[in-house]
DOLOPA-78371 format. One line per field, with one value per residue (C-alpha): residue number from 1; residue in one letter; x, y, z. Coordinates in pm, whole numbers. Example, Ala and Ser with C-alpha at 12.3 -4.5 7.8 and 13.67 -1.06 7.14 Angstrom:
// residues 2
n <- 1, 2 .
res <- a, s .
xx <- 1230, 1367 .
yy <- -450, -106 .
zz <- 780, 714 .
//
This chain:
// residues 491
n <- 1, 2, 3, 4, 5, 6, 7, 8, 9, 10, 11, 12, 13, 14, 15, 16, 17, 18, 19, 20, 21, 22, 23, 24, 25, 26, 27, 28, 29, 30, 31, 32, 33, 34, 35, 36, 37, 38, 39, 40, 41, 42, 43, 44, 45, 46, 47, 48, 49, 50, 51, 52, 53, 54, 55, 56, 57, 58, 59, 60, 61, 62, 63, 64, 65, 66, 67, 68, 69, 70, 71, 72, 73, 74, 75, 76, 77, 78, 79, 80, 81, 82, 83, 84, 85, 86, 87, 88, 89, 90, 91, 92, 93, 94, 95, 96, 97, 98, 99, 100, 101, 102, 103, 104, 105, 106, 107, 108, 109, 110, 111, 112, 113, 114, 115, 116, 117, 118, 119, 120, 121, 122, 123, 124, 125, 126, 127, 128, 129, 130, 131, 132, 133, 134, 135, 136, 137, 138, 139, 140, 141, 142, 143, 144, 145, 146, 147, 148, 149, 150, 151, 152, 153, 154, 155, 156, 157, 158, 159, 160, 161, 162, 163, 164, 165, 166, 167, 168, 169, 170, 171, 172, 173, 174, 175, 176, 177, 178, 179, 180, 181, 182, 183, 184, 185, 186, 187, 188, 189, 190, 191, 192, 193, 194, 195, 196, 197, 198, 199, 200, 201, 202, 203, 204, 205, 206, 207, 208, 209, 210, 211, 212, 213, 214, 215, 216, 217, 218, 219, 220, 221, 222, 223, 224, 225, 226, 227, 228, 229, 230, 231, 232, 233, 234, 235, 236, 237, 238, 239, 240, 241, 242, 243, 244, 245, 246, 247, 248, 249, 250, 251, 252, 253, 254, 255, 256, 257, 258, 259, 260, 261, 262, 263, 264, 265, 266, 267, 268, 269, 270, 271, 272, 273, 274, 275, 276, 277, 278, 279, 280, 281, 282, 283, 284, 285, 286, 287, 288, 289, 290, 291, 292, 293, 294, 295, 296, 297, 298, 299, 300, 301, 302, 303, 304, 305, 306, 307, 308, 309, 310, 311, 312, 313, 314, 315, 316, 317, 318, 319, 320, 321, 322, 323, 324, 325, 326, 327, 328, 329, 330, 331, 332, 333, 334, 335, 336, 337, 338, 339, 340, 341, 342, 343, 344, 345, 346, 347, 348, 349, 350, 351, 352, 353, 354, 355, 356, 357, 358, 359, 360, 361, 362, 363, 364, 365, 366, 367, 368, 369, 370, 371, 372, 373, 374, 375, 376, 377, 378, 379, 380, 381, 382, 383, 384, 385, 386, 387, 388, 389, 390, 391, 392, 393, 394, 395, 396, 397, 398, 399, 400, 401, 402, 403, 404, 405, 406, 407, 408, 409, 410, 411, 412, 413, 414, 415, 416, 417, 418, 419, 420, 421, 422, 423, 424, 425, 426, 427, 428, 429, 430, 431, 432, 433, 434, 435, 436, 437, 438, 439, 440, 441, 442, 443, 444, 445, 446, 447, 448, 449, 450, 451, 452, 453, 454, 455, 456, 457, 458, 459, 460, 461, 462, 463, 464, 465, 466, 467, 468, 469, 470, 471, 472, 473, 474, 475, 476, 477, 478, 479, 480, 481, 482, 483, 484, 485, 486, 487, 488, 489, 490, 491 .
res <- m, m, a, a, i, s, v, d, a, g, t, t, v, i, k, a, v, g, y, d, g, d, g, a, e, t, a, v, s, r, r, p, t, i, v, s, r, p, a, p, g, h, a, e, q, d, m, a, a, v, w, d, a, v, a, a, t, v, r, e, v, a, a, a, l, g, e, p, v, d, f, v, a, v, t, a, q, g, d, g, c, w, l, v, d, a, a, g, e, p, t, g, p, a, i, l, w, n, d, g, r, a, a, a, i, v, d, g, w, i, r, s, g, q, a, e, r, a, f, r, i, s, g, s, s, a, a, t, g, l, p, h, a, i, l, s, w, l, t, r, h, d, p, d, r, l, d, r, s, t, a, n, l, t, c, g, g, w, i, f, a, k, l, t, g, e, i, a, a, d, e, s, d, a, s, a, p, f, m, d, l, r, a, r, r, y, a, p, e, l, v, e, l, f, g, l, e, s, a, g, r, l, l, p, e, i, r, d, d, a, r, r, a, a, g, l, s, k, p, a, a, d, l, l, g, l, a, e, g, t, p, v, v, m, a, p, y, d, i, v, t, t, a, l, g, a, g, a, v, s, p, g, q, a, c, g, i, l, g, t, t, l, c, v, e, t, l, v, e, r, p, d, l, d, g, d, p, i, g, i, t, i, a, a, p, g, g, y, l, r, a, f, p, t, f, t, g, t, e, v, i, q, w, a, c, r, l, l, g, l, d, r, p, g, e, l, s, e, l, a, a, r, s, e, p, g, a, r, g, l, a, f, l, p, y, l, s, p, a, g, e, r, l, p, f, s, d, p, l, a, r, g, s, f, l, g, l, s, v, e, h, g, r, e, q, v, a, r, a, v, l, e, g, l, t, l, v, v, q, d, c, l, a, a, t, r, a, a, p, r, e, l, r, v, c, g, g, g, s, a, s, a, l, w, l, r, l, i, a, a, v, t, g, l, p, v, l, r, p, v, d, a, e, v, g, a, r, g, a, f, l, v, g, l, a, a, t, g, a, a, t, v, q, d, a, a, a, r, h, v, r, l, g, d, a, v, e, p, e, p, g, p, y, a, d, a, y, r, t, f, l, t, l, r, e, q, a, a, r, s, w, p, l, l, a, e, t, r, s, r, t .
xx <- 12640, 12741, 12597, 12224, 12009, 11670, 11431, 11177, 10948, 10762, 10497, 10728, 11078, 11230, 11518, 11767, 11995, 12304, 12412, 12751, 12813, 12761, 12427, 12550, 12413, 12695, 12523, 12196, 12047, 11729, 11513, 11204, 10882, 10589, 10231, 10002, 9654, 9487, 9141, 8999, 9052, 9274, 9624, 9824, 10176, 10342, 10425, 10713, 10865, 10849, 11028, 11290, 11359, 11388, 11628, 11842, 11875, 11947, 12204, 12377, 12386, 12502, 12794, 12881, 12880, 13131, 13071, 12826, 12470, 12307, 11950, 11734, 11437, 11147, 10900, 10676, 10371, 10057, 9698, 9589, 9554, 9856, 9683, 9877, 9786, 9872, 10224, 10277, 10261, 10061, 9715, 9730, 9875, 9879, 9589, 9730, 9635, 9552, 9325, 8981, 8777, 8567, 8457, 8085, 8108, 8279, 8033, 7751, 7916, 7953, 7592, 7454, 7650, 7849, 8174, 8108, 8006, 8332, 8532, 8403, 8588, 8884, 8957, 8989, 8760, 8669, 8875, 8882, 9235, 9171, 9132, 8760, 8681, 8903, 8784, 8424, 8494, 8667, 8376, 8146, 8373, 8648, 8536, 8760, 9068, 8948, 8880, 9241, 9382, 9464, 9605, 9573, 9905, 10031, 10350, 10554, 10394, 10469, 10838, 10857, 10706, 10957, 11243, 11131, 10861, 10622, 10277, 10197, 10088, 10238, 9994, 10015, 9917, 9636, 9494, 9269, 9005, 8943, 9113, 8952, 9200, 9177, 9222, 9476, 9317, 9081, 8716, 8482, 8199, 8383, 8418, 8044, 7958, 8094, 7955, 8298, 8255, 8377, 8694, 8770, 8987, 9234, 9339, 9694, 9820, 9900, 10251, 10304, 10624, 10751, 10723, 10851, 11157, 11200, 11502, 11608, 11525, 11796, 11657, 11641, 11985, 12141, 11972, 12076, 12425, 12343, 12369, 12079, 11893, 11978, 11695, 11437, 11233, 10885, 10869, 10546, 10443, 10600, 10403, 10477, 10846, 10876, 10747, 10990, 11277, 11204, 11234, 10862, 10859, 10668, 10299, 10228, 10512, 10409, 10552, 10463, 10542, 10584, 10585, 10355, 10103, 10088, 10047, 10043, 10055, 10094, 10167, 9901, 9887, 9542, 9293, 9002, 8711, 8443, 8552, 8479, 8498, 8787, 9150, 9320, 9458, 9738, 9876, 10240, 10529, 10438, 10116, 9917, 9967, 9686, 9739, 9585, 9740, 9596, 9560, 9804, 10118, 10433, 10255, 10080, 10421, 10522, 10197, 10261, 10613, 10470, 10206, 10464, 10734, 10977, 11236, 11257, 11060, 11324, 11245, 10886, 11006, 11241, 10956, 10718, 10977, 10947, 10578, 10446, 10289, 9927, 9999, 9820, 9487, 9514, 9404, 9454, 9270, 9515, 9268, 9403, 9362, 9111, 9001, 8898, 9018, 9021, 9160, 9115, 8773, 8637, 8481, 8550, 8409, 8658, 8856, 9116, 9078, 9238, 9017, 9049, 9248, 9280, 9504, 9703, 9844, 10160, 10365, 10513, 10171, 10056, 10366, 10318, 9949, 10033, 10281, 10048, 9756, 9960, 10076, 9717, 9640, 9923, 9759, 9420, 9561, 9740, 9417, 9238, 9481, 9356, 9707, 9903, 10263, 10545, 10713, 10657, 10918, 10899, 11051, 10993, 11105, 10917, 11118, 11412, 11231, 11341, 11049, 10795, 10935, 10910, 10549, 10462, 10620, 10433, 10092, 10109, 10288, 10524, 10900, 10970, 11260, 11400, 11602, 11951, 11906, 11849, 11595, 11387, 11148, 11445, 11590, 11264, 11274, 11634, 11520, 11249, 11506, 11731, 11437, 11326, 11675, 11714, 11979, 11778, 11429, 11287, 11305, 11667, 11762, 11597, 11780, 12109, 12056, 11810, 11964, 11775, 11883, 11824, 11464, 11280, 11104, 10765, 10783, 10509, 10345, 10028, 9901, 9706, 9366, 9482, 9351, 9007, 8985, 9098, 8818, 8557, 8674, 8674, 8320, 8202, 8392, 8256, 7907, 8028, 8188, 7870, 7790, 8145, 8116, 7803, 7988, 8273, 8031, 7879, 8219 .
yy <- 8368, 8481, 8789, 8843, 9067, 9215, 9361, 9621, 9698, 10010, 10194, 10464, 10326, 9977, 9914, 9631, 9620, 9404, 9282, 9141, 8843, 9062, 9190, 9541, 9736, 9744, 9821, 9988, 10031, 10221, 10262, 10484, 10337, 10508, 10505, 10579, 10727, 10660, 10760, 10941, 10731, 10475, 10386, 10130, 10005, 9819, 9480, 9414, 9753, 9670, 9339, 9512, 9756, 9471, 9282, 9590, 9671, 9312, 9271, 9592, 9493, 9139, 9278, 9522, 9248, 9039, 8729, 8436, 8530, 8317, 8420, 8682, 8812, 8996, 9243, 9478, 9701, 9510, 9473, 9551, 9301, 9174, 8933, 8671, 8403, 8033, 8114, 8354, 8659, 8975, 9005, 9383, 9647, 9597, 9773, 9920, 9945, 10316, 10269, 10425, 10300, 10073, 10352, 10310, 9934, 9972, 10241, 9997, 9725, 9964, 10079, 9725, 9587, 9344, 9515, 9473, 9108, 9043, 9218, 8969, 8697, 8871, 9150, 9402, 9681, 9730, 9958, 10032, 9898, 9555, 9256, 9201, 9558, 9548, 9200, 9313, 9613, 9396, 9151, 9435, 9633, 9402, 9037, 8937, 9016, 8789, 8512, 8540, 8534, 8228, 8387, 8713, 8802, 9097, 9282, 9056, 8745, 8871, 8923, 8584, 8420, 8587, 8475, 8117, 8028, 7947, 8103, 8167, 8425, 8505, 8494, 8873, 8929, 8674, 8823, 9083, 9042, 8665, 8507, 8349, 8522, 8284, 7977, 8155, 8011, 8134, 8158, 8050, 8236, 8566, 8492, 8421, 8729, 8955, 8751, 8652, 8276, 8292, 8472, 8237, 8026, 8317, 8294, 8154, 7899, 8050, 7994, 8008, 8076, 7722, 7745, 8088, 7981, 7843, 7810, 8079, 7959, 7929, 8209, 8445, 8337, 8406, 8747, 8851, 8706, 8478, 8102, 7888, 7745, 8035, 8047, 8315, 8410, 8556, 8791, 8960, 9271, 9604, 9740, 9418, 9404, 9774, 9712, 9421, 9624, 9897, 9637, 9616, 9239, 9193, 9252, 9610, 9768, 10030, 10157, 10452, 10462, 10808, 10703, 10688, 10577, 10702, 10391, 10329, 9965, 9755, 9387, 9181, 8819, 8747, 8922, 9119, 9055, 9192, 9557, 9849, 9729, 9955, 9895, 9585, 9287, 9095, 8750, 8810, 8594, 8477, 8678, 8954, 9315, 9562, 9837, 10161, 10257, 10567, 10636, 10929, 11023, 11182, 11229, 11517, 11667, 11634, 11804, 12086, 12132, 12173, 12412, 12629, 12609, 12405, 12170, 11907, 11787, 11919, 12271, 12228, 12152, 12450, 12674, 12529, 12591, 12964, 12957, 12969, 12645, 12619, 12797, 13109, 12926, 12759, 12393, 12135, 11809, 11600, 11370, 11428, 11081, 11057, 10736, 10930, 10774, 10416, 10444, 10512, 10580, 10475, 10728, 10721, 11074, 11224, 11522, 11756, 12120, 12421, 12569, 12916, 13056, 13435, 13697, 13696, 13351, 13308, 13024, 12949, 12891, 12676, 12457, 12432, 12346, 12064, 11903, 11952, 11801, 11493, 11467, 11467, 11182, 10988, 11055, 10955, 10620, 10569, 10631, 10380, 10103, 10133, 10041, 10214, 10195, 10350, 10479, 10512, 10386, 10569, 10518, 10603, 10902, 11148, 11046, 11245, 11562, 11657, 11902, 11636, 11401, 11678, 11743, 11374, 11353, 11666, 11557, 11190, 11255, 10964, 10944, 10897, 10677, 10627, 10321, 10395, 10171, 10354, 10092, 9964, 9747, 9571, 9515, 9350, 9123, 9037, 8934, 8711, 8567, 8472, 8298, 8121, 7984, 7865, 8117, 8275, 8360, 8695, 8818, 8714, 8854, 9187, 9206, 9161, 9366, 9652, 9975, 10289, 10652, 10887, 10941, 11264, 11342, 11516, 11880, 12085, 12303, 12432, 12096, 11972, 12025, 11995, 11642, 11719, 12028, 11824, 11571, 11846, 12021, 11693, 11612, 11949, 11926, 11576, 11720, 11887, 11577, 11433, 11774, 11807, 11457, 11565, 11867, 11649, 11415, 11708, 11832 .
zz <- 10415, 10069, 9901, 9844, 9627, 9716, 9459, 9568, 9275, 9380, 9185, 9051, 9113, 9081, 9322, 9357, 9660, 9705, 10049, 10144, 10372, 10680, 10553, 10477, 10179, 9923, 9593, 9494, 9148, 9068, 8758, 8730, 8599, 8434, 8559, 8266, 8304, 7966, 8091, 8394, 8706, 8531, 8655, 8454, 8390, 8106, 8260, 8021, 8106, 8477, 8416, 8201, 8484, 8734, 8508, 8452, 8823, 8928, 8651, 8758, 9127, 9051, 8853, 9132, 9397, 9206, 9419, 9427, 9523, 9791, 9707, 9537, 9740, 9576, 9720, 9522, 9519, 9614, 9495, 9139, 8854, 8660, 8424, 8224, 7971, 7963, 7839, 8129, 7903, 7982, 7831, 7864, 8094, 8469, 8642, 8962, 9327, 9288, 8987, 9033, 8738, 8960, 9196, 9123, 9175, 9513, 9618, 9545, 9755, 10048, 10026, 9991, 10285, 10068, 10162, 10534, 10494, 10312, 10583, 10843, 10649, 10485, 10734, 10452, 10340, 9975, 9751, 9381, 9329, 9479, 9245, 9305, 9200, 8890, 8787, 8824, 8602, 8342, 8348, 8245, 8013, 7880, 7912, 7620, 7826, 8106, 7853, 7732, 8087, 8297, 8615, 8803, 8961, 9161, 9074, 9303, 9156, 8804, 8884, 9061, 8752, 8524, 8749, 8810, 8558, 8845, 8893, 9260, 9517, 9853, 10147, 10182, 9817, 9847, 10168, 10007, 9889, 9862, 10166, 10469, 10695, 10989, 10768, 10540, 10226, 9956, 10059, 9775, 9946, 9888, 9517, 9506, 9715, 9443, 9154, 9026, 8991, 8630, 8742, 9032, 8801, 8782, 9149, 9172, 9423, 9763, 9897, 10274, 10471, 10412, 10031, 9940, 9741, 9389, 9164, 8916, 8564, 8299, 8077, 8375, 8499, 8159, 8144, 8496, 8510, 8803, 8851, 8736, 9035, 9269, 9524, 9446, 9753, 9709, 10006, 10122, 9936, 10011, 10304, 10496, 10410, 10492, 10843, 10883, 10740, 10993, 11269, 11346, 11388, 11716, 11799, 11901, 11706, 11451, 11124, 10904, 10533, 10383, 10020, 9719, 9978, 10335, 10544, 10916, 11017, 11326, 11382, 11559, 11672, 11531, 11303, 11446, 11212, 11445, 11467, 11239, 10877, 10775, 10691, 10560, 10746, 10581, 10650, 10740, 10864, 11213, 11241, 11074, 10972, 11036, 10782, 10660, 10324, 10162, 9792, 9791, 9980, 9843, 9509, 9688, 9766, 9401, 9302, 9550, 9410, 9061, 9192, 9370, 9105, 9317, 9170, 9445, 9749, 9988, 9873, 9990, 10343, 10331, 10221, 10484, 10758, 10691, 10789, 11142, 11277, 11172, 10843, 10963, 10979, 10637, 10636, 10363, 10295, 10086, 9908, 9559, 9408, 9120, 9297, 9608, 9933, 10056, 10411, 10695, 10543, 10206, 9973, 9598, 9576, 9823, 9693, 9837, 9924, 10089, 10360, 10505, 10214, 10189, 10030, 10354, 10271, 10067, 9927, 10270, 10427, 10133, 10169, 10545, 10509, 10265, 10507, 10804, 10611, 10523, 10884, 11005, 10765, 10930, 11268, 11125, 11012, 11344, 11535, 11312, 11409, 11771, 11877, 12150, 12029, 12229, 11914, 11541, 11296, 10964, 10621, 10257, 10056, 10276, 10582, 10442, 10553, 10905, 10930, 10840, 11104, 11365, 11262, 11289, 11636, 11748, 11613, 11721, 12048, 11974, 11929, 11558, 11448, 11100, 10990, 10859, 10550, 10224, 10108, 10397, 10192, 10034, 10382, 10489, 10185, 10276, 10627, 10478, 10240, 10530, 10699, 10379, 10316, 10675, 10783, 11069, 11187, 11078, 11438, 11485, 11147, 11233, 11565, 11383, 11068, 11139, 11266, 11364, 11380, 11672, 11778, 11694, 12021, 12032, 12135, 12300, 12040, 11879, 11751, 12053, 11885, 11525, 11469, 11610, 11388, 11087, 11138, 11173, 10856, 10663, 10777, 10654, 10325, 10259, 10215, 9896, 9741, 9578, 9426, 9293, 9145, 8961, 8829, 8704, 8529, 8339, 8224 .
//
């Protein structure tokens, strides 16, 4: 094998990673991206700016590799609406997965039973950042934009189109909300269920495992400094490639992402469409991924750093380590997204809170409560998977915190392992790229290229009843959420 490049276009950072012939990381380039919030509940990105960041990182890595590139693999944030016109140009900003403008629409679907009926076909619960919610909102509030659009892409589909000139969707991106999961194709009845017949024309062709690759176009090749026709592999979106990059490639294995979203996910052989209508189920290479991605994750840590006057996330862990376990009775519900929460429960009115606060609490206890609250969300998502993994593999920016990993091990009761790769999602895309170009199966590639650090073992401690207490406190706090929503609407 020659060199390869993987792109991981996250919500806040674009990464490109170069791999040598042995599959080792040899070059990494990163560019920050901006999430704009032009109105309450809105979350958008400039599509051209995202592409510019991708091009800059790939160009930098290609130059650093200094050898022919065998393929470019692309993974990216999922969901949202990245609408383009007939020329493949954006018709406006991308509306992201964590956008909350359609909260009232989704709440109506949940109350009417439409959301549950859809789950029995797609395996995914309704959320404000999914395409059906955003398209419904646009139908009511910006129909002109839909009239000007010819395809609704995701971030990965947008980058693939810019690289190859082809409009398509990976099976993972197409899974929610319009896929018949068992047949792995669009279900017209789901389009009709949500009254989106006029928007059905925007759904792009679905590409399966056998049709992931297309050639790099000449304009893109000239821009990036790569050879025209280099295979471009559209890998699954980031929560799938992250699981693969962590080595979770067999049914029953579990992965936790400590990133912009907190997400616990497990691989399954077949979808369960008859259980509780929560979570999302994604068509993945060789099976399905059962996943519970929340609306907020490390953004809560960034918020806490601003609140406490800290310069970097590591300082929050250092401050939290100076507090006793349990934060002296201070509890924190970390539902800080303006869109509420989507998983492992769905409530667009959900909001965060500190509970039990008194003058006896200081900055150390606040920091500790924030990390413990996020840890209990990880446990909440793990419980929702109904899996019984023997270990939890974790990755994402939050996995750099040794304290947080110890808390997760203590609360879940599982050994916690962290991959040694700096960019786990990019590694997963690399594995899919190897499979798509015929070099190896995903499983064989993972066995060869995924390496894990030492396990963080669970230690006996004061967290035996923490999860039960967390659920009770959330149930009580939830009674105030409708009243708080009324207050917000008046102000």
